[in-house]
C-alpha positions in Angstrom: 100.5 8.5 70.8 101.2 11.8 69.0 99.5 14.6 70.8 101.0 17.3 68.6 98.3 19.2 66.7 98.4 22.0 64.1 96.5 25.1 64.9 95.5 28.6 63.9 94.7 31.7 65.9 92.7 34.8 65.1 94.1 38.3 64.8 92.0 41.4 64.7 91.7 41.3 60.9 92.9 38.0 59.6 93.6 34.4 60.4 97.3 33.4 60.3 99.1 30.2 61.0 101.7 30.5 63.8 105.2 29.5 62.8 106.1 26.5 64.8 109.8 27.2 64.2 109.4 30.3 66.3 107.9 28.5 69.2 109.8 28.3 72.5 108.9 24.9 73.9 108.1 24.7 77.6 110.3 22.3 79.5 109.2 21.0 82.9 112.8 20.2 83.9 115.7 22.5 83.2 119.3 21.6 83.8 121.1 23.2 86.7 124.0 22.1 88.9 122.6 21.6 92.4 124.6 21.8 95.7 124.5 18.0 95.8 126.0 17.9 92.2 128.8 20.3 93.3 129.6 18.3 96.4 129.7 15.0 94.5 132.1 16.5 92.0 134.4 17.6 94.9 134.3 14.2 96.5 135.0 12.4 93.2 138.0 14.6 92.5 139.3 14.0 96.1 138.8 10.2 96.2 140.0 9.5 92.7 143.4 10.7 93.8 143.2 8.8 97.2 142.1 5.7 95.3 145.4 5.8 93.3 147.4 6.0 96.5 145.5 3.1 98.1 146.4 0.9 95.1 150.0 1.1 96.1 149.2 -1.2 99.0 149.0 -5.0 98.4 145.5 -5.1 99.9 143.8 -1.7 99.4 140.6 -2.6 101.2 142.6 -3.8 104.2 144.5 -0.5 104.2 141.3 1.4 104.1 139.9 -0.6 107.1 143.1 0.2 109.1 142.8 3.9 108.3 139.3 4.3 109.5 138.3 1.4 111.8 141.5 0.1 113.4 142.7 2.5 116.1 145.8 0.4 116.7 147.1 0.8 113.2 149.8 3.4 112.4 147.6 4.6 109.5 144.6 5.3 111.7 143.1 8.8 111.0 142.7 10.0 114.6 142.6 13.6 113.2 139.0 12.9 111.9 135.8 12.6 113.9 134.0 9.3 114.0 131.4 10.5 111.5 134.1 11.8 109.1 136.0 8.5 109.3 132.8 6.6 108.3 132.2 9.0 105.5 135.8 8.5 104.2 135.5 4.8 104.6 132.3 4.7 102.6 133.8 6.7 99.8 137.2 4.9 99.6 135.6 1.5 99.7 133.3 2.5 96.9 136.2 3.5 94.8 138.3 0.4 95.7 135.5 -1.9 94.6 134.2 -0.1 91.5 137.1 2.3 90.6 134.6 5.1 90.7 132.3 6.9 93.1 128.6 6.1 93.6 128.2 6.1 97.4 128.4 9.7 98.6 128.5 10.9 102.2 128.4 14.7 102.7 129.7 14.4 106.2 133.2 14.2 104.7 135.9 16.2 106.4 136.3 18.3 103.2 133.0 20.0 104.1 133.8 20.4 107.8 133.7 24.2 107.5 130.8 24.3 105.1 127.1 24.7 106.0 125.4 21.4 106.6 123.9 20.1 103.4 120.1 20.4 103.5 118.4 18.3 100.7 115.1 20.0 101.5 116.5 23.4 100.7 118.0 22.1 97.5 114.6 20.9 96.4 113.2 24.4 97.0 116.1 25.8 94.9 115.4 23.4 92.1 111.7 24.4 92.1 112.6 28.1 92.1 115.1 27.6 89.2 112.6 25.6 87.1 109.8 28.1 87.8 112.1 30.9 86.6 112.9 29.0 83.4 109.3 28.1 82.7 108.2 31.7 83.2 110.9 32.8 80.7 109.7 30.1 78.2 106.1 31.2 78.6 106.9 34.9 78.1 109.1 34.1 75.1 106.3 31.9 73.6 103.7 34.6 74.1 106.0 37.3 72.7 107.0 35.4 69.6 103.3 34.7 68.8 102.1 38.3 69.3 100.2 37.6 72.5 100.2 40.5 75.0 98.7 39.9 78.4 97.5 43.0 80.3 99.2 43.9 83.6 97.5 42.4 86.7 95.2 40.1 84.7 95.0 36.9 86.6 94.6 33.7 84.6 94.2 30.1 85.7 95.5 27.3 83.5 93.7 24.0 84.2 94.9 20.8 82.6 93.0 17.6 81.9 95.6 14.8 82.4 94.0 12.3 80.0 94.7 14.3 76.8 96.7 17.1 78.3 94.1 19.6 77.3 94.5 23.1 78.8 91.6 25.5 79.5 92.2 29.1 80.4 90.0 30.7 83.1 89.8 34.0 84.9 89.3 36.3 81.9 86.2 37.6 80.1 88.4 38.4 77.0 87.3 35.4 74.9 89.6 36.3 72.0 92.7 36.4 74.2 91.7 33.3 76.1 91.3 31.4 72.9 94.7 32.6 71.6 96.4 31.4 74.7 94.6 28.0 74.7 95.4 27.4 71.0 99.0 28.3 71.6 99.6 26.2 74.7 97.7 23.2 73.5 100.5 22.5 70.9 103.9 20.9 70.7 103.7 19.2 74.1 103.6 22.6 75.8 100.6 21.6 78.0 102.1 18.2 78.8 105.3 19.9 80.0 103.4 22.5 82.0 101.4 19.7 83.6 104.6 17.9 84.8 106.0 21.3 85.9 103.0 21.7 88.2 103.6 18.1 89.5 107.3 18.8 90.2 106.4 22.1 92.0 104.0 20.4 94.4 104.5 20.3 98.2 103.2 17.7 100.7 100.3 20.0 101.7 99.0 20.5 98.2 95.2 20.1 98.0 95.3 19.3 94.3 96.9 15.9 94.8 95.3 12.8 96.4 97.1 9.4 96.5 94.3 7.7 94.5 94.2 10.4 91.8 98.0 10.4 91.6 98.1 6.6 91.3 95.4 6.7 88.6 97.4 9.3 86.6 100.6 7.2 86.8 98.6 4.1 85.6 97.0 5.9 82.7 100.3 7.6 81.7 102.2 4.2 82.0 99.7 2.4 79.7 99.7 5.3 77.2 103.5 5.5 77.2 104.0 1.8 76.6 101.1 1.0 74.3 99.9 4.3 72.8 96.3 3.6 74.1 94.5 6.0 76.4 92.5 4.1 79.0 89.9 6.9 79.0 89.1 6.1 75.4 88.8 2.3 75.9 85.6 0.3 76.6 85.3 -1.9 79.7 84.1 -5.5 78.8 83.9 -8.3 81.4 86.1 -6.3 83.9 88.8 -5.5 81.3 89.8 -2.5 79.3 89.7 -3.5 75.6 90.6 -1.9 72.3 88.1 -1.4 69.5 89.1 -4.8 68.3 88.2 -6.4 71.6 91.8 -7.0 72.7 92.6 -6.8 76.4 94.9 -3.8 76.9 96.8 -5.6 79.6 97.9 -8.2 77.1 99.1 -5.6 74.8 100.9 -3.8 77.6 102.8 -7.0 78.7 103.8 -7.8 75.1 105.1 -4.3 74.5 107.1 -4.3 77.7 108.9 -7.4 76.6 109.6 -6.0 73.1 111.4 -2.9 74.5 115.0 -3.6 75.7 114.6 -0.8 78.2 111.6 -2.3 79.9 111.9 -6.0 79.3 114.2 -6.6 82.4 111.6 -5.2 84.8 108.5 -6.4 82.8 107.3 -8.8 85.4 107.4 -6.3 88.2 105.8 -3.5 86.2 103.1 -5.8 85.0 102.3 -7.0 88.5 102.2 -3.5 89.9 100.1 -1.8 87.2 98.1 -5.0 86.4 96.6 -4.9 89.9 95.7 -1.2 89.6 94.3 -1.8 86.1 92.1 -4.6 87.3 90.6 -2.5 90.1 90.0 0.5 87.9 88.2 -1.7 85.3 86.1 -3.4 88.0 85.0 -0.1 89.5 84.9 2.1 86.4 87.3 4.7 85.0 85.5 7.5 86.7 85.4 5.8 90.1 88.6 7.7 90.9 88.7 11.4 90.1 91.2 12.5 87.4 94.3 14.4 88.5 93.2 17.7 87.0 95.8 20.3 87.9 95.6 24.1 87.9 98.2 26.9 88.2 97.8 30.7 88.2 99.5 33.1 85.8 99.8 36.9 86.4 102.4 39.5 85.5 104.7 37.1 83.7 104.9 34.5 86.4 103.1 31.2 87.3 101.7 31.0 90.8 101.0 27.7 92.6 97.5 26.9 93.7 96.3 24.9 96.7 99.6 24.8 98.7 101.2 27.0 101.2 104.5 27.5 99.3 104.4 29.5 96.1 107.3 29.4 93.7 106.2 32.4 91.7 108.0 35.8 91.4 107.3 36.9 95.0 108.7 33.7 96.4 111.8 34.1 94.3 112.3 37.6 95.5 111.9 36.6 99.2 114.5 33.8 98.9 117.1 36.2 97.4 116.9 38.6 100.3 
C-alpha cells in the first residue's frame, strides 16, 4: 500500500507546492557503531588469527578442548580465569565449526581491564543517538520548507497507527499547525516518526499496552504482506473480508507463500497471526484500542511522553556530563 501523498501548503500570500527533492526524510533507525559492535569486531580479529593457528593441529576441536577444559594438558590456559576460559572456548569452537564468528562472549580476557559491558546502557545510547538524528532531520525538514517554530512553543505530535496520520496539538496558530501536519504527513515521515516513538519506549511507558501493541503488529503484518488495511475491511461471519468478499486470511496465506523471504516461515506466521485475526474479527476491530502514540516537540527537540526516561535534549546533556 502506497501511503505517499502529494500536498500543498499555504504561505502568507500564495499557495506553493513544496519541492519533494528538498525534503529531508525522517529515519526511525540511524546507523551507529555500538559498543557491542566494537567488541564483536575486536573478537573476530583476535579469533580469526587463533583459528588459523588451531588448524595446524590434526584435530583442532580436540586441541581447543585441551586448552580450556583439560587441566592435565600441556596446552591448558591456567593463566585465564574459569569465565575467561569458557569465553575463549565458545569463540574458538564457533570459528572451528563455521570458520567465522557468531557466538560472542564479552567475558573474554581481551576485555579484562575494560568496564563490564552493559547492554542496558547501550540501549540508552542507541536511543539518544537516534533521537539526536531524528531531531536534526526534523529541523532540516522544517528549515528547507520555510517553517519557523517559535521558541518555547510546545507541540504534541499524535499519530494514528492505521493510516499513519499525524495530528499536531498544543498550538492555537492554525496556519502553522496545518503547515506542520501537511509536511509531516508525506513521504513516510509520519510512519518513521511513529516507529521512532516505538523504539524510544521504556518498560514503564503508559502509551503501550500488550493488547494494543499486539493489535498494531497484526494490522501492520497484514498490511505489509497483502496491502490491505484491516480497519478498512468489513467483518462478515467472523472474518475480515475485502470488497469482493474474499477472506483476508486466505489472501495473507497465499501472499506469504509467494514471497521467497516469507515462504519458509509461512506456516508459523499464519498460525500466530491467524489466531489473533480470528479473535479480532470475532470481537470487532475496535474491541482493542488502537496504538495511538504521541510525542512532544519543543525548541528543536522531541520529548517522550508517558514514561520516566526522556531522550530529548535535556536527557542528552545530562548523559554527556
